C-alpha positions as CSV (number, residue, x, y, z in Angstrom):
1,X,-1.5,191.6,106.0
2,X,-1.4,192.8,102.4
3,X,2.4,192.5,102.4
4,X,2.1,188.9,103.6
5,X,-0.2,188.0,100.8
6,X,2.0,189.8,98.3
7,X,5.0,187.9,99.5
8,X,3.2,184.6,99.3
9,X,2.0,185.3,95.7
10,X,5.5,186.4,94.6
11,X,7.0,183.1,96.0
12,X,4.3,181.0,94.3
13,X,4.9,182.8,90.9
14,X,8.6,182.3,91.2
15,X,8.2,178.6,91.9
16,X,5.8,178.2,88.9
17,X,8.2,180.0,86.6
18,X,11.1,177.8,87.8
19,X,9.2,174.6,87.2
20,X,8.2,175.7,83.6
21,X,11.9,176.6,82.8
22,X,13.1,173.2,84.1
23,X,10.6,171.3,82.0
24,X,11.5,173.3,78.9
25,X,15.2,172.5,79.4
26,X,14.5,168.8,79.8
27,X,12.5,168.7,76.6
28,X,15.3,170.5,74.6
29,X,17.9,168.0,76.0
30,X,15.8,165.0,75.2
31,X,15.4,166.2,71.5
32,X,19.1,166.8,71.2
33,X,19.9,163.3,72.7
34,X,17.7,161.5,70.3
35,X,19.2,163.3,67.3
36,X,22.8,162.4,68.6
37,X,21.9,158.8,69.2
38,X,20.5,158.4,65.7
39,X,23.8,159.9,64.3
40,X,25.9,157.5,66.4
41,X,23.8,154.5,65.3
42,X,24.2,155.4,61.6
43,X,28.0,155.8,62.0
44,X,28.3,152.4,63.9
45,X,26.3,150.7,61.1
46,X,28.6,152.2,58.5
47,X,31.8,151.1,60.4
48,X,30.4,147.6,60.9
49,X,29.8,147.2,57.2
50,X,33.3,148.3,56.4
51,X,34.8,145.9,59.0
52,X,32.7,143.0,57.7
53,X,33.9,143.7,54.1
54,X,37.5,143.7,55.3
55,X,37.1,140.5,57.4
56,X,35.5,138.7,54.4
57,X,38.4,139.8,52.2
58,X,41.0,138.6,54.8
59,X,39.1,135.3,55.2
60,X,39.2,134.7,51.5
61,X,42.9,135.3,51.4
62,X,43.5,132.9,54.4
63,X,41.3,130.2,52.8
64,X,43.3,130.5,49.5
65,X,46.6,130.3,51.3
66,X,45.5,127.3,53.4
67,X,44.3,125.5,50.3
68,X,47.7,126.0,48.6
69,X,49.5,124.6,51.7
70,X,47.2,121.6,52.0
71,X,47.7,120.8,48.3
72,X,51.5,121.0,48.7
73,X,51.4,118.7,51.8
74,X,49.2,116.2,50.0
75,X,51.6,116.1,47.0
76,X,54.6,115.5,49.4
77,X,52.7,112.8,51.3
78,X,51.8,111.1,48.0
79,X,55.5,111.0,47.0
80,X,56.5,109.6,50.4
81,X,53.8,106.9,50.2
82,X,55.0,105.9,46.8
83,X,58.6,105.6,48.1
84,X,57.4,103.5,51.1
85,X,55.4,101.3,48.8
86,X,58.5,100.7,46.7
87,X,60.5,99.9,49.8
88,X,57.8,97.6,51.1
89,X,57.8,95.6,47.9
90,X,61.6,95.3,48.0
91,X,61.6,94.0,51.5
92,X,58.8,91.5,50.8
93,X,61.0,90.1,48.1
94,X,64.0,89.9,50.4
95,X,61.9,88.2,53.1
96,X,60.6,85.6,50.6
97,X,64.2,84.8,49.7
98,X,65.2,84.4,53.3
99,X,62.1,82.3,54.1
100,X,63.1,79.9,51.3
101,X,66.7,79.8,52.7
102,X,65.4,79.1,56.2
103,X,63.2,76.3,55.0
104,X,66.1,74.6,53.4
105,X,68.2,75.0,56.6
106,X,65.3,73.7,58.8
107,X,65.1,70.6,56.5
108,X,68.9,70.1,56.9
109,X,68.6,70.5,60.7
110,X,65.8,68.0,60.9
111,X,68.0,65.5,59.2
112,X,70.9,66.2,61.5
113,X,68.5,66.0,64.5
114,X,67.4,62.6,63.4
115,X,71.0,61.4,63.1
116,X,71.9,62.8,66.5
117,X,68.9,61.2,68.2
118,X,70.0,57.9,66.8
119,X,73.5,58.4,68.0
120,X,72.1,59.5,71.4
121,X,70.1,56.3,71.7
122,X,73.2,54.3,71.0
123,X,75.2,56.2,73.6
124,X,72.5,55.8,76.2
125,X,72.4,52.1,75.6
126,X,76.2,51.9,76.0
127,X,76.1,54.1,79.1
128,X,73.6,51.7,80.7
129,X,75.9,48.8,79.9
130,X,78.9,50.7,81.4
131,X,76.9,51.5,84.6
132,X,76.0,47.9,84.9
133,X,79.6,46.9,84.5
134,X,80.7,49.5,87.1
135,X,78.1,48.3,89.6
136,X,79.2,44.7,89.0
137,X,82.8,45.7,89.6
138,X,82.0,47.7,92.7
139,X,80.0,44.8,94.1
140,X,83.0,42.6,93.5
141,X,85.4,45.1,95.2
142,X,83.1,45.5,98.2
143,X,82.9,41.8,98.6
144,X,86.7,41.4,98.3
145,X,87.5,44.4,100.7
146,X,84.8,43.7,103.2
147,X,83.8,47.4,103.1
148,X,80.9,49.3,101.5
149,X,81.4,52.5,99.5
150,X,80.7,54.9,102.4
151,X,83.1,53.1,104.7
152,X,85.8,53.0,102.1
153,X,85.3,56.7,101.3
154,X,85.7,57.7,105.0
155,X,88.7,55.5,105.4
156,X,90.4,57.1,102.3
157,X,89.5,60.6,103.6
158,X,91.1,59.8,106.9
159,X,94.3,58.4,105.3
160,X,94.5,61.4,102.9
161,X,93.9,63.9,105.7
162,X,96.5,62.3,107.9
163,X,99.0,62.2,105.1
164,X,98.3,65.9,104.2
165,X,98.7,66.9,107.8
166,X,102.0,65.1,108.1
167,X,103.3,66.5,104.8
168,X,102.2,70.0,105.7
169,X,103.8,69.8,109.1
170,X,107.0,68.7,107.6
171,X,106.9,71.4,105.0
172,X,106.1,74.0,107.6
173,X,108.9,72.8,109.8
174,X,111.3,72.9,106.9
175,X,110.3,76.3,105.7
176,X,110.3,77.7,109.2
177,X,113.8,76.3,109.9
178,X,115.1,77.9,106.7
179,X,113.3,81.2,107.2
180,X,114.2,81.4,110.9
181,X,117.9,80.8,110.1
182,X,118.0,83.5,107.5
183,X,115.7,86.0,109.3
184,X,117.5,85.4,112.6
185,X,120.9,86.2,111.1
186,X,119.6,89.3,109.3
187,X,117.7,90.5,112.4
188,X,120.6,89.9,114.7
189,X,122.9,91.8,112.4
190,X,120.5,94.8,112.1
191,X,119.6,95.0,115.7
192,X,123.1,94.4,117.0
193,X,124.4,97.1,114.6
194,X,121.7,99.5,115.8
195,X,122.4,98.8,119.5
196,X,126.1,99.2,119.0
197,X,125.7,102.6,117.4
198,X,123.5,103.8,120.2
199,X,124.7,102.5,123.6
200,X,122.8,104.7,126.0
201,X,123.3,104.6,129.7
202,X,120.7,102.8,131.8
203,X,119.2,105.6,134.0
204,X,116.7,105.0,136.8
205,X,115.2,108.4,137.0
206,X,112.2,109.1,139.4
207,X,110.7,112.4,140.0
208,X,111.0,113.2,143.7
209,X,108.0,114.3,145.7
210,X,109.9,114.9,149.0
211,X,111.5,118.3,150.0
212,X,114.0,118.5,152.9
213,X,113.5,121.4,155.3
214,X,116.2,123.2,157.2
215,X,114.3,122.9,160.4
216,X,111.0,121.8,161.9
217,X,110.1,125.5,162.4
218,X,109.8,125.8,158.6
219,X,106.7,123.6,158.7
220,X,104.8,126.2,160.6
221,X,105.9,129.0,158.3
222,X,104.8,126.9,155.3
223,X,101.4,126.3,156.9
224,X,101.1,130.0,157.8
225,X,98.5,131.7,160.0
226,X,95.3,129.6,159.9
227,X,96.8,127.7,157.0
228,X,96.7,130.5,154.5
229,X,100.2,129.9,153.1
230,X,99.7,126.2,152.4
231,X,96.2,126.9,150.8
232,X,97.8,129.6,148.6
233,X,100.6,127.1,147.5
234,X,98.1,124.4,146.7
235,X,95.8,126.8,144.8
236,X,98.6,128.3,142.7
237,X,100.4,125.0,141.9
238,X,97.5,122.5,141.8
239,X,99.5,120.1,144.0
240,X,98.7,118.9,147.5
241,X,101.2,119.5,150.3
242,X,101.3,116.7,152.9
243,X,103.0,117.8,156.2
244,X,103.1,114.9,158.7
245,X,105.3,113.7,161.5
246,X,108.3,112.9,159.2
247,X,111.1,115.1,160.6
248,X,112.2,118.0,158.3
249,X,110.2,116.7,155.3
250,X,107.3,117.9,153.2
251,X,105.6,115.6,150.6
252,X,104.2,116.9,147.4
253,X,101.3,114.9,145.9
254,X,99.9,115.5,142.4
255,X,99.0,113.4,139.3
256,X,100.7,115.8,136.9
257,X,104.5,115.6,137.0
258,X,104.9,119.0,135.4
259,X,102.8,120.7,138.1
260,X,104.7,118.7,140.7
261,X,108.0,120.0,139.4
262,X,106.7,123.6,139.4
263,X,105.6,123.1,143.0
264,X,108.9,121.6,144.1
265,X,111.0,124.4,142.6
266,X,108.7,127.1,143.9
267,X,108.7,125.7,147.4
268,X,112.5,125.3,147.5
269,X,112.9,128.9,146.4
270,X,110.4,130.1,149.0
271,X,112.2,128.2,151.7
272,X,115.5,129.6,150.6
273,X,114.1,133.2,150.4
274,X,112.4,132.9,153.8
275,X,109.5,135.2,152.8
276,X,106.5,132.9,152.8
277,X,103.3,134.7,152.4
278,X,100.4,134.6,149.7
279,X,101.7,137.5,147.6
280,X,105.2,136.2,147.4
281,X,104.0,132.7,146.8
282,X,101.9,133.9,143.8
283,X,104.8,135.8,142.3
284,X,107.3,133.0,142.8
285,X,105.0,130.3,141.3
286,X,104.2,132.5,138.3
287,X,107.9,133.1,137.7
288,X,108.8,129.4,138.1
289,X,105.9,128.4,135.8
290,X,107.2,130.8,133.1
291,X,110.8,129.4,133.5
292,X,109.5,125.9,133.3
293,X,107.5,126.5,130.2
294,X,110.7,127.9,128.6
295,X,112.6,124.9,129.8
296,X,109.9,122.6,128.3
297,X,110.1,124.4,124.9
298,X,113.9,124.3,125.0
299,X,113.9,120.5,125.9
300,X,111.7,119.9,122.8
301,X,113.9,122.0,120.6
302,X,117.1,120.4,121.9
303,X,115.6,116.9,121.1
304,X,114.8,118.0,117.5
305,X,118.2,119.6,117.2
306,X,120.1,116.6,118.6
307,X,118.4,114.2,116.1
308,X,118.7,116.7,113.2
309,X,115.0,116.8,112.5
310,X,114.7,120.5,111.7
311,X,111.6,122.4,112.7
312,X,108.1,121.2,113.9
313,X,104.9,122.9,114.9
314,X,105.3,124.9,118.1
315,X,102.5,122.9,119.8
316,X,104.2,119.6,119.0
317,X,107.6,121.0,120.3
318,X,106.0,122.2,123.5
319,X,104.2,118.8,124.0
320,X,107.4,116.9,123.3
321,X,109.3,119.0,125.9
322,X,106.7,118.0,128.5
323,X,107.9,114.4,128.2
324,X,111.0,115.5,130.1
325,X,108.9,115.5,133.2
326,X,107.0,112.3,132.5
327,X,108.1,108.9,133.7
328,X,106.9,105.5,132.2
329,X,107.7,102.7,134.7
330,X,111.3,103.8,135.5
331,X,112.1,105.4,132.1
332,X,112.2,109.1,131.4
333,X,109.9,109.3,128.4
334,X,111.8,112.0,126.5
335,X,115.1,110.0,126.9
336,X,113.3,106.9,125.9
337,X,112.0,108.6,122.8
338,X,115.4,109.9,121.7
339,X,116.9,106.5,122.3
340,X,114.2,104.9,120.1
341,X,114.7,107.5,117.4
342,X,118.4,106.5,117.2
343,X,117.6,102.7,117.1
344,X,114.9,103.2,114.4
345,X,117.3,105.3,112.4
346,X,120.0,102.6,112.5
347,X,117.7,99.8,111.6
348,X,116.1,101.9,108.8
349,X,119.6,102.6,107.3
350,X,120.3,98.9,107.2
351,X,117.0,98.3,105.4
352,X,117.6,101.1,102.9
353,X,114.7,103.1,104.3
354,X,114.3,106.9,105.0
355,X,116.2,107.5,108.2
356,X,114.6,111.0,108.6
357,X,111.1,109.5,108.7
358,X,112.3,106.7,111.1
359,X,113.8,109.2,113.5
360,X,110.6,111.3,113.4
361,X,108.5,108.3,114.3
362,X,110.8,107.3,117.1
363,X,110.8,110.7,118.7
364,X,107.1,111.3,118.4
365,X,105.8,107.8,119.1
366,X,105.0,108.4,122.9
367,X,104.2,112.1,122.6
368,X,100.6,111.3,123.6
369,X,101.8,110.4,127.1
370,X,102.2,114.2,127.8
371,X,98.5,114.6,127.2
372,X,97.0,111.5,129.0
373,X,96.2,113.6,132.0
374,X,94.1,115.9,129.8
375,X,92.6,113.7,127.1
376,X,90.9,110.3,127.5
377,X,92.2,107.4,125.5
378,X,95.3,105.5,124.5
379,X,98.5,107.5,124.4
380,X,99.3,106.1,120.9
381,X,96.0,107.3,119.4
382,X,96.2,110.6,121.3
383,X,99.6,111.2,119.9
384,X,98.6,110.2,116.4
385,X,95.6,112.6,116.5
386,X,97.9,115.5,117.6
387,X,100.3,114.8,114.8
388,X,97.5,114.5,112.2
389,X,96.0,117.8,113.5
390,X,99.3,119.5,112.6
391,X,99.7,117.9,109.2
392,X,102.5,115.4,109.9
393,X,103.4,112.8,107.3
394,X,100.6,110.1,107.2
395,X,103.3,107.4,107.5
396,X,104.5,109.0,110.8
397,X,100.9,109.3,112.0
398,X,100.1,105.6,111.2
399,X,103.3,104.3,112.8
400,X,102.7,106.3,116.0
401,X,99.1,105.0,116.2
402,X,100.1,101.4,115.4
403,X,103.2,100.9,117.6
404,X,101.0,99.2,120.2
405,X,99.0,97.3,117.5
406,X,95.8,99.4,118.3
407,X,95.4,100.1,114.5
408,X,96.5,98.3,111.4
409,X,100.1,99.0,110.4
410,X,100.3,100.5,106.9
411,X,104.1,100.6,106.4
412,X,107.3,98.9,107.3
413,X,108.1,101.9,109.6
414,X,105.2,100.8,111.9
415,X,106.8,97.4,112.4
416,X,110.2,99.0,113.0
417,X,108.6,101.2,115.7
418,X,107.2,98.1,117.4
419,X,110.6,96.4,117.3
420,X,112.5,99.4,118.6
421,X,110.0,100.0,121.4
422,X,110.3,96.4,122.5
423,X,114.2,96.7,122.5
424,X,114.2,99.8,124.6
425,X,111.6,98.4,127.0
426,X,113.4,95.0,127.3
427,X,116.9,96.3,128.3
428,X,117.9,96.1,131.9
429,X,116.5,98.7,134.2
430,X,113.9,99.9,131.7
431,X,110.9,98.4,133.4
432,X,109.9,98.2,137.0
433,X,107.2,95.6,137.8
434,X,106.0,94.8,141.3
435,X,106.0,91.2,142.5
436,X,102.2,90.7,142.2
437,X,102.1,91.8,138.6
438,X,105.1,89.6,137.8
439,X,103.6,86.5,139.4
440,X,100.2,87.1,137.7
441,X,101.9,87.3,134.3
442,X,103.7,84.0,134.9
443,X,100.4,82.4,136.1
444,X,98.5,83.6,133.0
445,X,101.1,82.1,130.7
446,X,101.0,78.7,132.4
447,X,97.2,78.8,132.5
448,X,96.9,79.3,128.7
449,X,99.3,76.4,128.1
450,X,97.5,74.1,130.5
451,X,94.1,74.7,128.9
452,X,95.0,72.5,125.9
453,X,94.2,68.8,125.8
454,X,97.3,66.6,126.0
455,X,99.4,69.1,128.0
456,X,100.9,67.4,131.0
457,X,102.3,70.5,132.7
458,X,104.0,73.8,131.8
459,X,106.6,76.2,133.3
460,X,107.1,79.9,132.7
461,X,110.9,80.5,133.0
462,X,113.4,83.3,132.4
463,X,111.1,85.9,134.0
464,X,108.3,85.0,131.7
465,X,110.3,85.2,128.5
466,X,110.1,81.5,127.8
467,X,107.2,79.0,128.3
468,X,108.1,75.3,128.3
469,X,105.1,73.0,127.7
470,X,105.5,69.3,128.4
471,X,102.9,67.1,126.5
472,X,101.9,63.5,126.7
473,X,103.6,61.6,123.9
474,X,100.7,59.1,123.4
475,X,98.2,61.9,122.8
476,X,100.2,64.4,120.8
477,X,102.7,63.5,118.0
478,X,105.5,65.6,116.6
479,X,103.3,67.3,114.0
480,X,100.6,68.1,116.5
481,X,103.3,69.6,118.8
482,X,104.2,72.1,116.1
483,X,100.6,73.2,115.7
484,X,100.2,73.4,119.5
485,X,103.1,75.8,119.8
486,X,101.6,78.1,117.1
487,X,98.2,78.1,118.8
488,X,99.6,78.9,122.2
489,X,101.7,81.7,120.6
490,X,98.6,83.2,119.0
491,X,96.6,83.1,122.2
492,X,99.4,84.8,124.2
493,X,99.6,87.6,121.6
494,X,95.9,88.2,121.6
495,X,95.1,87.9,125.4
496,X,98.2,89.1,127.3
497,X,100.3,92.2,127.4
498,X,104.1,91.7,127.9
499,X,107.3,93.5,127.1
500,X,109.7,91.9,124.5
501,X,108.8,88.5,123.3
502,X,107.9,85.1,124.7
503,X,109.4,81.9,123.4
504,X,107.1,78.8,123.4
505,X,108.9,75.5,123.6
506,X,106.8,72.3,123.3
507,X,108.6,69.2,124.6
508,X,107.5,65.7,123.7
509,X,109.5,62.9,125.3
510,X,109.2,59.1,125.1
511,X,111.0,57.0,127.7
512,X,111.4,53.3,127.7
513,X,112.4,51.9,131.1
514,X,113.4,48.3,132.0
515,X,114.9,46.8,135.1
516,X,117.6,44.1,135.0
517,X,117.3,41.7,138.0
């Protein structure tokens, strides 16, 4: 118990002693802080006074400097104002002098205006007198002629129009006669010379689609077990095989002549070899395709070499060689292109044009026909796009695109291409046309002519190369007949497609018949 109280008393004494020590330390710290704050406040006041004195000194210097600048600027402005004032006084004097001069001129103009007004009054009076005289003379003329002014004007316009039409028709006829005579002679000379220099044989070449078999048994071998051989041939070549009751004959059907040629050669080799099965078919077709591609490239290179045109882009040469297996009507397109190149070269030489460019246009003009199975559009535009893609001469590109008048011709070479193409197409054997198309073309020609007023009847003769139009003489005179021929010619060119040219002959005939009894 005594120990407990002793421990409690010891703890209480320690706590009291600690509190007393803490209080003493706080009092000492407070006294030290008050003394430090007072020292800091005194230092701050001293520094503030020093800064204030420095700021006042700087302010006085700035004010002095500003005052000097302002005084200098005021002196300069005063000088400028004095100069401006002198200038102003000088200009005022000048304006006063000009004002006096203008007053004098205005006075002179007033006098001239008065004089002109008097003259104008006189002229107005005289004009009124002239108008009265003109009206009096017109009234007398109308009474004498029995026509008013409007009727006389219309009658004069009709007479003048008729006279102009008659004179223009006579002038047109005279000019056309002279120009036709000269142009016909020159054109005949050039074309005849060109045709004489290149007299190609007329060849009727048609790619065959029939293959003769050694026996009927070969049909079964071509078909194969369950038709596997014929399916393999059709899959490899892209051509349909038609095996019917025709003895010892197989028909190849395909839109692409190059594929049809590959199929024909492959099938002939398979028949000759006798081993007809899918693996041999695939190998044979691949080999024939490779050989055909080489033959196509060689055909294009041979055409360029024959014409002396040098090199061309490999894609153009390959496409050109494919024309060897392309037919247009009954013409082989590659032969037709070579023939046209020679004709254009000859005509260009006669006209002092570049024969190299002419040959190139002639050879490439139908190159688009090799791609018509692959690309949509006209063969002329397809070929022009191909040539432009491979950076051919713009003159060549335009002539190829324009040789069927699908775009505007930009050079004389384009017109030469049109003429040479018409010559090669118009020669015997160059075009095959069935009876229905031929009769339709003749009917269209006659229908265009019969649609005009005053036409009695018309006849398409010489296989549609001439159209004779008989007109009623009381409705159409000689001058109108000339205009009618030109209008019919224009409509035929714009509405119909035809090889070569069509001659339009308008016949006006007057017959007087009497009977002696």
